[in-house]
C-alpha atoms as a printed R data frame, in Angstrom:
   type eleno elety resid chain resno       x      y      z
1  ATOM     1    CA   MET     A     1 -22.243 49.555 30.180
2  ATOM     2    CA   ALA     A     2 -22.052 53.186 28.769
3  ATOM     3    CA   LYS     A     3 -19.047 54.640 26.669
4  ATOM     4    CA   LEU     A     4 -17.790 58.016 26.783
5  ATOM     5    CA   VAL     A     5 -15.883 59.019 23.548
6  ATOM     6    CA   PHE     A     6 -13.571 62.282 23.688
7  ATOM     7    CA   GLU     A     7 -13.613 63.621 20.002
8  ATOM     8    CA   ASN     A     8 -10.473 65.815 20.695
9  ATOM     9    CA   THR     A     9  -8.093 62.548 21.476
10 ATOM    10    CA   GLN     A    10 -10.216 59.648 20.401
11 ATOM    11    CA   GLU     A    11  -9.975 57.956 23.630
12 ATOM    12    CA   GLU     A    12 -12.823 55.994 25.048
13 ATOM    13    CA   VAL     A    13 -13.777 55.461 28.687
14 ATOM    14    CA   ALA     A    14 -16.356 52.751 29.655
15 ATOM    15    CA   LEU     A    15 -18.558 53.861 32.561
16 ATOM    16    CA   GLU     A    16 -21.205 52.151 34.544
17 ATOM    17    CA   ASP     A    17 -24.561 53.148 33.547
18 ATOM    18    CA   GLY     A    18 -25.990 55.979 35.532
19 ATOM    19    CA   SER     A    19 -22.501 57.201 36.785
20 ATOM    20    CA   SER     A    20 -21.305 60.781 36.655
21 ATOM    21    CA   ILE     A    21 -18.783 61.661 33.982
22 ATOM    22    CA   ILE     A    22 -16.759 64.203 35.996
23 ATOM    23    CA   GLU     A    23 -13.730 61.751 36.842
24 ATOM    24    CA   ALA     A    24 -13.480 60.401 33.048
25 ATOM    25    CA   CYS     A    25 -13.798 64.000 31.757
26 ATOM    26    CA   GLU     A    26 -11.038 65.265 34.278
27 ATOM    27    CA   GLY     A    27  -8.801 62.524 33.553
28 ATOM    28    CA   GLN     A    28  -8.879 63.701 29.678
29 ATOM    29    CA   GLY     A    29  -8.296 67.233 30.577
30 ATOM    30    CA   VAL     A    30 -11.590 68.720 30.987
31 ATOM    31    CA   PRO     A    31 -11.036 71.872 33.098
32 ATOM    32    CA   PHE     A    32 -13.088 72.036 36.397
33 ATOM    33    CA   ALA     A    33 -13.307 74.728 39.016
34 ATOM    34    CA   CYS     A    34 -16.250 74.570 41.454
35 ATOM    35    CA   THR     A    35 -17.861 71.167 40.350
36 ATOM    36    CA   GLU     A    36 -21.319 72.746 41.426
37 ATOM    37    CA   GLY     A    37 -22.566 74.146 38.130
38 ATOM    38    CA   VAL     A    38 -22.140 77.717 38.820
39 ATOM    39    CA   CYS     A    39 -19.074 78.682 37.215
40 ATOM    40    CA   GLY     A    40 -19.187 77.068 33.807
41 ATOM    41    CA   THR     A    41 -15.659 76.195 33.429
42 ATOM    42    CA   CYS     A    42 -16.497 72.552 32.308
43 ATOM    43    CA   VAL     A    43 -18.689 73.174 29.578
44 ATOM    44    CA   ILE     A    44 -18.310 70.488 26.911
45 ATOM    45    CA   GLU     A    45 -20.129 69.939 23.407
46 ATOM    46    CA   VAL     A    46 -22.174 66.945 22.934
47 ATOM    47    CA   THR     A    47 -21.616 65.890 19.423
48 ATOM    48    CA   GLU     A    48 -23.437 62.441 19.604
49 ATOM    49    CA   GLY     A    49 -25.736 60.927 22.205
50 ATOM    50    CA   MET     A    50 -27.077 63.693 24.004
51 ATOM    51    CA   ASP     A    51 -30.368 61.563 24.583
52 ATOM    52    CA   ASN     A    52 -27.897 59.249 26.547
53 ATOM    53    CA   LEU     A    53 -27.184 61.604 29.227
54 ATOM    54    CA   SER     A    54 -29.181 62.581 32.440
55 ATOM    55    CA   SER     A    55 -31.737 65.477 32.433
56 ATOM    56    CA   PHE     A    56 -30.533 69.028 32.444
57 ATOM    57    CA   THR     A    57 -30.288 70.242 35.976
58 ATOM    58    CA   GLN     A    58 -31.350 73.525 37.285
59 ATOM    59    CA   GLU     A    59 -27.859 74.842 37.131
60 ATOM    60    CA   GLU     A    60 -27.541 73.999 33.765
61 ATOM    61    CA   GLU     A    61 -30.544 75.445 32.592
62 ATOM    62    CA   ASP     A    62 -29.637 78.666 34.333
63 ATOM    63    CA   PHE     A    63 -26.256 78.939 32.753
64 ATOM    64    CA   LEU     A    64 -26.276 77.089 29.177
65 ATOM    65    CA   GLY     A    65 -26.882 79.082 26.122
66 ATOM    66    CA   ASP     A    66 -27.296 76.229 23.863
67 ATOM    67    CA   MET     A    67 -29.184 73.181 25.270
68 ATOM    68    CA   HIS     A    68 -29.255 71.367 22.123
69 ATOM    69    CA   THR     A    69 -25.161 70.726 22.043
70 ATOM    70    CA   GLU     A    70 -23.815 72.002 25.601
71 ATOM    71    CA   ARG     A    71 -23.769 70.438 28.740
72 ATOM    72    CA   LEU     A    72 -21.913 71.111 32.203
73 ATOM    73    CA   ALA     A    73 -19.621 67.959 32.679
74 ATOM    74    CA   CYS     A    74 -19.995 68.315 36.443
75 ATOM    75    CA   GLN     A    75 -23.658 68.062 36.468
76 ATOM    76    CA   CYS     A    76 -24.375 65.152 33.981
77 ATOM    77    CA   LYS     A    77 -24.404 61.388 34.135
78 ATOM    78    CA   ILE     A    78 -24.183 59.072 31.598
79 ATOM    79    CA   ARG     A    79 -27.361 57.026 31.734
80 ATOM    80    CA   CYS     A    80 -26.474 54.273 28.765
81 ATOM    81    CA   GLY     A    81 -25.157 53.823 25.311
82 ATOM    82    CA   ASN     A    82 -22.428 55.976 23.484
83 ATOM    83    CA   VAL     A    83 -22.015 59.654 24.053
84 ATOM    84    CA   LYS     A    84 -19.256 61.676 22.042
85 ATOM    85    CA   ILE     A    85 -17.949 64.946 23.480
86 ATOM    86    CA   LYS     A    86 -15.699 67.976 22.582
87 ATOM    87    CA   PHE     A    87 -13.930 70.544 24.785
């Protein structure tokens, strides 16, 4: 079982390994528009556990500026472990 921690609110959400983080992020107030990785509305900053997320999608590679700390919440899945994000 993986855990997504929201730095803004200190809320923690348990997720199945390999699951999408969209629903958990949406529930915490991360804004979404297209959910297809082209608008960039759902950019999040990963402050801990980047290695516990899925590989970058082509959409993320095309859009993101700092691939060391940024992800598109609509595109990534949590593989395992803990991930802490800000938005």
